[in-house]
C-alpha angles and dihedrals in degrees: 000000000000119000115256115266114249113247136182128214108212109202104191130134096199105089094205094052092043091049093048092051092045091050094048091051092045089053087057093048094251116139117228142171128203127227119184098189141037090250093051091047090054092049094048092045091054093046095052122006104227126219090228139010121217102199130196107204102215112059131168094248101034143318140295087261089064090054092049092049090052097048105033096072089053097044121005093180103060108111117237125204114195117214120191144141091210114092092207089056092053089050092047091051090069088072095060104054096254111174096212140008129211122193114217128270094047134168112261091217089057090049092050090050089052092048091050089055090061100032100043 
């Protein structure tokens, strides 16, 4: 049996940021899917449990906390990296067991290095 392929769920409502992250990961051979809302993140998480979640905190239909509350009961071990430009969002992310935090804007090379740490 082959090992499962590492995959990343990118939860980001800004299409340019989501596309840049997706492209950088694709260039590294890391599979990823993009969700622009809490609802879409929940649906994609259920369809294919990702190895890692990259989570924007402020979404059009809720917050990163809503995403965490939806996925944690189903898989408490999936690492979550919060990405936000809002300082209060970074502070709030400490209450949801996020493994890492990235303040926007961030360097894509740094993000890829971080993703590799969790995805092998």
